[in-house]
N, C-alpha and C positions, 0 to 999 in steps of 0.2 A: 425605549430600549433599542440599542443599536442592533442591526441584523446579526452580528457575530454573537452578541450577548444573548439574543433571542435563540440562536442556534444552540448555544451552550446550555441555556436554561431548558430548552425543549428536549434536548437529548438527556439531560438530567432527569426530567420528569418521566420520559419514556423508560429510562433505565430503572427508575423506581418501580414502574408498572411491571417491567420484565422481571425484576428481582422478586417482587411480591407474588407475581403469578407463578414463578418457578417454585417458590416455597410451597404454595398451595398444591401445585402438581406433585411435588415431592411427597407431601403428606398423603396424597391419594395413592402413590405408588409404593409406599414404604412396606406394605405387606406382600408385594408381588414377589413370587419365588424366583422369577427370572432376573431380578436385580440383586447383585451380590451386596452383602453388608458393607464391604469396603467402598463400593461405588456409591451406594446410598449415602454413606457417611461423607464421602468427598463432595457429592453434590450438595448435601446440606451445608457443609462448611463453606463452599464457594458461594452458594446462594446467600448464606448468612453474612459473608464478608461484603457482598455486593449491597445488601440491605444496610449494613452498618456504614459503609462508605457513603452511600447516598444520604442516609439519615444524618450523619455527622456534617456533611456538606450543607444540607438543607437547614439544619438547626443552627449551624454557624452563620449562615447567610442571614437567617431571620434575626439572630441576636445582634449581628453587626448593624442591620437596618434599624432595629429598634433603638439601639444605643446611640446611633448617629443621627436620628431623625431631627433632633434639635441642635445638632452641633454645627459649628462654622464649617464652610466648605472645605478648608484645608484639613480639618480634623476628620471629616467624613472620608476624604480621599486617603488619608493615612490609615484609617481603620479598614477601608476596603482593600488597600494594598497588603496590609498585614494578614487579612483573611485569605487573600489569594495565595500568598506564600505558604501559609499553614495548610490550606486545602491541597495545594499542589504537592507538598511533601507527603501528605496522607495518601493521595492518589498514587504517587510513584511507589511508595512502600507497599501498598495493597496490591496494585496491579503487578508490580515486579515479582512479588512472592507468589501470586496466583498462577503465573505462566498462562499458556493456552490462548484461546481466541479472545478473551477479554483483554489480556495484555496487548494483543495486536491492535485493538481499538485505541489503547493508550499510545502506542507507537504512531499510529496514523494521526492522532490528534496533535502530536508534537509538531507536525509540519503542515497540517491540513488547512487551518484557518488562520490567516495572518491577523485576524482580529482578536485572537485569544490574548488574555493578559500576559504580559511578558514573563512574570514569575512562573505562571503555569506552563507556558511553552518551554521555558528553560528547564524546569523540573522534569517535564515529560520527555524532553530530549534525552534524558539519561536512559530511557527505555529503548532507544534505538539500537544500542549495542552493549549496554552495560547493566543488564538485569542481574539480580543476585544469583550467584552460581550455586550448583549443587555440590555436595561433598565428594571428595575423591573416591570414597568407598562406593558410592552409588555409580559413579562413572565406571569404575572397575567392574562392578556387577553387570552393567549393561554389556561391556566388551566381552566378558566371559560368556555371557548368555548368547551373544550374537556371533562372536568369532572364536570362542573356545579357549581363549587365553586372557590373562590379565595384561594390561597395557605394557608393563615392564618386560613381559616376555614376547609380546607381539612386535614391539618396536625396539630399535637400537637405543633410541633416546625418547623420553616422554616427559612432558611438562604437566604437572598436576594443576597448575594455575591456568584457567581458561583464558584465551585471548579474546573471546567474545562470548556473551551469554544473551540469548534472545528468548523469543516466545515459545519455541518448541524444543530447542536443543542448545547446547553450548559447544564451543569449538576449542580444541586443544592443538597445540603445535607438537609435532613429533618428527622423528627421523626413522625411515624404514630400514630394515635389515640390509637392503641393497643400496642405502645411501641417499634416498630421495627425501627432500624436505617437504613435509605434508601438513595439511590441516585436517583434523579429524572432528567431525560434528557428531555428537552423541546425543540421542534423544532423551529427554527427561523421562524417567520411569513414571507411568501413570498419566502422562500428558494426553494420551489418546482419550482416556476417560474424561479428563478435565475439559478437553475441547468439545467432546460430544455433549457434556453437560452445558457448556456455554452455548452451543448451537441449539440446544433445546430452548434456552432462554431467548435465542434469536427469533424463534417463532413468535413469541410475544412482542419482541421489539419491533419486528417488521409488521406485525398485526397492528400495533399502535401507529406506525408510520402510514399504514394503509388508511387508518382513520383520519390522519392529518392530511393525507393527499388522496382524495377520492378517486383520482384516475389511476392510482398505482395498484397493480395486482401483485400483492406480496408473495403469493405462493410460489410462482416460478422463480422469483428472485431468491427466496429462502432456499429453494431446492438447488439452484445454481451455486449459491455461496456454500451450502453444505457440501456439495460435491467437490468444489474447488479446494476448500479449506481442509476437508477430510483427506484429499489427495496428498496434502503436505505431510501427513503422518507416515506415509510410505516413502522412505528415502530411496527405494529402488526406482520409483517413478521420478523423483527429483534427479537421480543420477541419469536417467534416460533423457530428461529434459536438458540437463546440463551438457550431456554428450552431443545432443542435437545442436545446441548453440555453439559449443566449442568447435565442432566440425565446420559449421557454417562460417564462423569468423576466424578460423585458423589463419595466422599470419596477417591479420588485419592491422592497418597502421595505428589505430588508436583503440580498438575494442579488444579486450582480453578476457577470455573465459577459462578458468583453471580446468585442467584435465582431471577426469575421475580415475581414481586408483581402484580398479574393479575388484581385485582380490581382497581388499580390505573394506569393502562396502557391503552393507546388508539393508534390511528393511528399517533398522534403527541406528545404523552407523553409516556415515558417508565420509569417505576419505578422498581428498583431492590434493592436487599439487598446491603447495603453499604460495600465496601471493602477497607481496609487500606493497605498501603504498600509504599515502597520507589519508587521514580521515576527512570526512566532510567538514568538520569544524576547523581543521587545519587549512583546507582549501579556501575557506572563507577569508583567511588572512593573506592569501596570495593576491597577485595583481589582478585587475579586472580582465586583462587580456587572457590570463591563464584560466580564470573562471569562465570566460566566454568559450574557450576551447573545450573545457570539460563539459559545459552545457551542450555544445554542439554534438559531442560524442554521445552523451546521454540521449539526446533527441534522436540521433540517427539509430541508436540501438533500439529504442522503444518502438519507433515506427518502422524501421527496417525489419524488425522481427515479424511484424504484422504482414507487411506487403511482400517480403522476400521469403519468409519461412511459413507464413500462415500461423504464427505462434506469437502470443503476447506474454511477456514476463510480467505478471500482474502485481509485483511487489516493489514499486519504485519508491523506496524510501532511503534516506541518506546513509543508513547503516549498511546498505548493500553495495556500496561503492568504495573503491580504493583508487586514489588519484596519483598520477605522476605528471611532471611537467610536459608541456606540448600537447595536452589534451588526451593523453592515454588514460583509460579508465578500465579497471578490473571490475567485472560484474559478478556478484555473489548471490547465492540463494535463488534456486530455480524450482522451489517447491510449489509456488502458486502460478501456474502457467495455464493459459487458455489456448487450445488448438482450434483454429477456425476452419470450416469447410471452404472449398473454393467459392461456393455460392455466397457465403457470408462475406468473404473478402470483396466479391463483386458488389455487394450492397454498400460497403464503405466507398468503393470507387464511384458508384452512382450518386451517392450523397455529396461527395466532394465535387464531382463534375457539375451537379446542379447548383450547388451553393457557390463554389469558388471559381470554376472555370467559365460557366455559362451564365451565372447570376440569374437563374431561372426559378423564381420563387414559387410559381405554380407547380412545377415539377418537384421541387424540394418538399413542399407541403404534401403533395400526393404521396411521395416516398415515405415521409414521416408517418402518415396514417397507415400506409400499407405495411410498414415495418412494425407498427405497434407502438411508436414513440408517443403518439397523441391519440386519444380517443375523442371522436367527434370533432375533428379539426374544422369541419365546415361550419361549426357554430362559432368559431373564434375569429377575431379580426385577423385577416391574413397578413397584414403588415406587422401587427404585434407578434404574431407567431414567428414570422420570418426574422424579425429583429431579435427575438429571444434566442433562437438557435444560431444566429449569425455571430453572436459573441464567441461561441466555441470554435469558430473558424477564423477569428480575428487575426491571429498570428500569421496566417498564410493568405489573407485576402489581397495584400499589396506586395508588389515585388520591390522590396527595399528593407533596410535595417529596422528592426523593432525590438524594444526592450520588454522583457517579461517582468512586470512590476508586481509588488505585493498587492496593489489595488486590483490588477487583472486576476490574480489567483483568488483573492477574496470574492470578487464578483462572480467567478465561476462557482464558488460554493453557494453564494446567495441565490444563484439561479436554479439551484436544486431545492433550497429550503425556505427562502424568504417569502412568506405569504403576506407580508405587509407592503410589498413593493408593487411596482407597476405591472409585473408579470404574474401576479397571483392567480389569475384565471388560467393562464397557460400551465403553471405549475400544478394546479389542481387537476388538470386534464392530462398531465404527463405520465408516462409509464416508461419502464426500462425493460426491453425484451431480454429474456434470459441470456442470449448469446452476447449481449452488450454489457452485462453487469460488471464483469471484471475490467472491461475497457474503460469504464467510468473512473478507474483509478488514475487515468491520464488527467482528467479534469479535477479530481479530488486529491491527487498526490503529485504527479509529475510536474504540473505547472507550479505547485507550491515549492518544489525543489528548485526549479529554474528561477522562480521569483527571488528566493533567498540568495541566489547567485547574482541577481541583477543582470541576467544574461541578455546580451544584444547580438543578434544575428539577422541575416536575411533568411528568415524561416521559409518563406515562399520558395526561394531558390533551392534551399536544401530539400524541401519537400518534393519539388519537381524532380530532383535526382532520384528520390526514393519511390515516388509513385510510378509503378510500371506502365500505367496507361498514359504517362507523359514522357518518361525516360529522358529527363532534361540533362543538359551537359553539366559538368562540375561547376559549382558556383563559389567555392571557397578553396583555399590551398589544401585543406583536409579532403575535400571532394576530389581534387586532382590526384592526391596520393591514393585514395580509395579506388579511383578509376584505373590507375596503374596496377594496383593489387589485383583487381578483377581480371585485367588482361593477362597478367602473369598466371593466375589460377587457371584461366581458360586454356593457356598454352600447355600447362603442365597436367591438365586433366585428360 
């Protein structure tokens, strides 16, 4: 079994455990007075859907395997492809209708692992921005509850058809009474209860992961994920995050963050200026030069947020970007953000300094153990441990152009999950400190996006511009433009 297949199969098995365990937990809770009948019914329905989905996929795989055991190789391949297409369609339909945290896993899977079967990845890609929408009557109900008026009275113009529908809410285009073109994100009714039900399942999911990876302490990871994902439910927090980024990057040559319209935003409605641009799938049809420029902007935004703002926007998936020629990118969705303390940012700097700048393996190993990345590092082969982590810094080890390939992105995934490879002992001893959980989306998501773009850049040069402890000179034309923007901001502040 290839590592990517092993990962998919393993997650499927864990998902079955989570769903079955959640069903048992629900039956135990069903008589509890503190749980409303509506919530209990919703949890039961969502858990049942997870079980049905897992069961259908498992039964289908078993049937295909049995039927094709004695078939010629070409017939076996044809049967497997047909199974993958049918299963992908079932997954998209189920997850798209379920909304919530489970659907977010489907969105991640669409760009996470370059080894996923192409029909599955293509089908899951629909979840990035085209989830099934809710009825106009429900949208109106939310707006009346939150803002006191139906959309037709709140806005000069309102489109019932959503321009995007995702895991927590859907977006409509509108024109304000004072003539501003805006995007209005409306939260799905009941999605908060759905997500809390999903996160209860996540206890079992990460408990199973803890059994697979003995060095992993699942409790703080689950707590961190629950806190971060639960924060997404409050659009006031998202508005605060978006204001922070919009102010920091105001007037930036290539990074654009839409402004928040305060008077039309609440806990379940978020109104921002409307932004136009090409989708990620459209960008894939542009020239390689344009894809490289877009990738450079995405890279600068992700790491610039950490080192310049102390904030990481933890949802780097293609549906959150809009593109214009010349590398200009509009960034959407600031619900999942992690704010780092100054001490935590210093830890990033110390790790980079040890691995990249000084190539000090002893110091890097000591830091990994001190931070909690590895338990019992002294028991491990120091060369194997150093080589394992070195992969994650590969893009910035050398001062020169490097292409982010699908192979690199897939290897990043394998180094988290592949217990059959040469790093099995390291993986079993590995852990993820709570403050680093969301940052792993760089390895599990951002590099997958850059790989799809086939992006080539001198990442070391760009990184040295971003790292405050290096403060390197501009290394690209975009860097020159950014440097000029910074000088202008300094003069005007």
